[in-house]
N, C-alpha and C positions, 0 to 999 in steps of 0.2 A: 210360316205357321206358328201360332202362339205356343203350341206344345213343343215345338222344336227348340232345342238348346241353342241359344245364340252364343256361338263360340266367342266372338269378339267384334266389337265395332270400334272403329278407330275414329276419333274426332280430333281434329287439330284446332286447338284453342291458343290464342295468344294471351298469356297472362303475364302482365308486368314485363313484357318484352321477351319472354322465354317461350319456346315451343314446348307444349306439354302434351303427352300422350295419355289418354284416359281410357281404361278398359271398362266398357259398359256392362253392368250387372255382374262384374267379376269380384266385387268387394275389395279390390286392390286400391291402394292409395295412388294418387297421381305421381308419376315419376318424371322428374324434370330431365329434359334432354341435356346432355353434357354441353357446356358452353366453353368454347375455345378461349383460353386466356388471351388478353390483348398483348400484342408483342411489346417487349420492353423497348423503352426509348433508347435510341443509340447513344453511346457515351459522348459527352460533349468534349470536344477537343479544347485544350487550353488555348485561350486567346480567341476562340470563335464567338464568344458572347460579346455583345456590345458593352463597352465600359460606360457606365453612367457618368454624366458630367456634373460636377458639383462646383458652384462658384467659389472662388477663394475667399477666405475670411478677411474682412476688412481690418479687423483688429483683434488681437488676442484678448479673450475675456479677462477682466480685471477682478481683483479680490474685492468683496464688499468691505465696508468700513470696519466692521467688527473683526473680520479675519485679518485685515490689514494691521489693525492695532495690536492684535495678538502676535503677529509675526514680528513687528517692531519690538514689542516688549520682550519676546523670547530671545531676540538677538542680544539685547542688553549691552553693557559696557565691555564685556569680554567676548564679543561675537566672533565666530569663526569666519574664515574667508568665504565659505559657502553661504553662510547666513547673510553676509554683506552683499554678495552677488545676487541673492534672491530679492534684495531690496532695490535692485536696479544697477545696471552697469555703470552709468554715469555717476551715480551716487557712490558706488564702490570706488571709483577712481579718486573722487574728491576725499573720501574717508581715509584712504591710504596715503594721500598726499598730506593731509593734516597729521597723520601719525608719523610720517617720515620727518616732517619738520619739527614736531614737538618732542619726539621720542615716545616710546611706549608708555612710560609711567605717567608723563604729563597728559598724554592723549587719553589714557584711562581715567584720569581725574576729570578731564573735560567731559568725557562721555557719561560719567556718573552724575555730574551736574545736569547734563541734558536729560538723562532718563529719570532723574529725580524731579525735574521741573516740567516735563511735558504734560503730565496729567496729575491730578484733575485740573481742568481749566477753571480759572476763576479763584484759585487757591493762593493765599498770600505766601505760603511756603514755596509753592511752585514758582511764583514770580521772583521770590528772593534768590532761588537757585539759578534761574535763567539770567537774572541781572548780574549775578556773580560770574557766570560764564562769560557774559559780554565784557565785563571788566578784566577778567583774567586771560581771556583768549580772544581778543578783539580781531585778530587778523587771520581767522580761520573760516573755513566753509561752514562749520557748525555754528559760528556766531550769527550768520545770516538766518539759519533755521531758528535759532533762539529768538532773534528779533521778531521774526514773523509770528512765532508762538506767543511772544509777550503781548503783541497786539490782540490776539485772540483771548488771552488771559484777562487783559484789562477790560475788554468789552463785557466780560462776564463777572467782574468784581462788583458784587452787589452793594458793598458798603460805600461805593462812590456814586455821586449823582451822575446822570446820563451824560451831561455835557463834559464832565471831567473824564469819564470813561472814554468818550470819543476823542478827547484831546490826547490822552495817554496812548491810546491805540494808534491814532494818526502819527504820533511821534515815531513809534517803532516801525510801522509799515512804511513810512517815508524813509526811515533810516535804511531799510532793506534796499529800496530803489536807489538811494544815493550812494551807499557804501558796499552793498553786497549783491550787486546785479548778477553776478555769476554763480551765486549759491544754488546748489542742487541738494534737496533733502530726500528722504526716503521715497522710494518708488519714482525716482527721477522727477520729483515735484520742483518746478522752478520757483524759488522763493519770491523773486521780484515781481513776476507776473501775478502770482497768487496774492501778494500784498496789494497790488493795484486793484484786483477784483475785490479784496476785502475792504479797501478804502472806499470803493464805489458803493458796495453793499451796506456797509455799516456807518459810513460817515458822509460822503459827499452827495449821495442821492438825497439826503435830508438837508444838508447845509450848503451845497454848491452844485446843483444839477448840471450846470454847464461844464464844470470841471470833471464831473463824473462822466459825461459823454465823451470828453476829450480823452480821458484815460481808456475808456472802452474802445474807442476808435484806434488808439495807439496799439492796444493788444491785438485787434483784428489785423492791423497792418504789419506789426513787427513780431508777432509770436506764432506764426504759422508752424505747425508741426509740434508745438508744445502741448502737453496734456496735464491735467491735474492728477492727483493720486489715484483716481478711479479710472483713468484712461480717457476722460472726456476732453476733446480738443478745446483749448482755451479760447480760440476765436469764436467757436460756436457758443460757449458760455457768455462771452462778451456780447455777441449779437442778441441773444435772448434777453440779457439785462438791458441792453440799449432799447429794445422794444418796450420794456416796462417803464423806463425813465422818460421816453419821448412823450 
């Protein structure tokens, strides 16, 4: 009957996944039924998760050119052993062999000429310092580095005509191959192979393409495992250059 007080009517409604009890005509707000919390995940025992497999890195990332130059310049003529090691283990051994044979004072003089002559490339003062190094310290590992850099300097010496620049650069890069084949410069850079690549890139690809191809084929055959200062395999560089020259 309408006059009778409806004490309660219970309706079960599903609202958002919860069971809700509503009191009809009671003026009460809906009250959510208590929800049981989800049981906690059991603790993971050490070693029970699968270990993801990551492929090994083929090569340790190398420093970009700017960072490389800064690291070399920071070492300077009075570098610590740790600084020399950071420039490459093979280079470290050659550096200390030069110092053992020359003595510390003479070795320091040689290194000052080197650091005074490396940069800027194309500078007459830089060229003079490296040519002095070659005259004064011809039987050192560092002399091979100086000869390689002299080729780079002469290619950028703008007050010489192009044919003269190529002639001077060729002289020094060929000198590295003839006299300093075992030279290792910073970051374990092999001066002889780098000089061959420079000869191809700056000289022979324009003046003697057949000779350029022979030099590149020689690098591909004989310089496996050698890299430039950025860690790029020299045979790969030679193959790319060979494709351009063909």
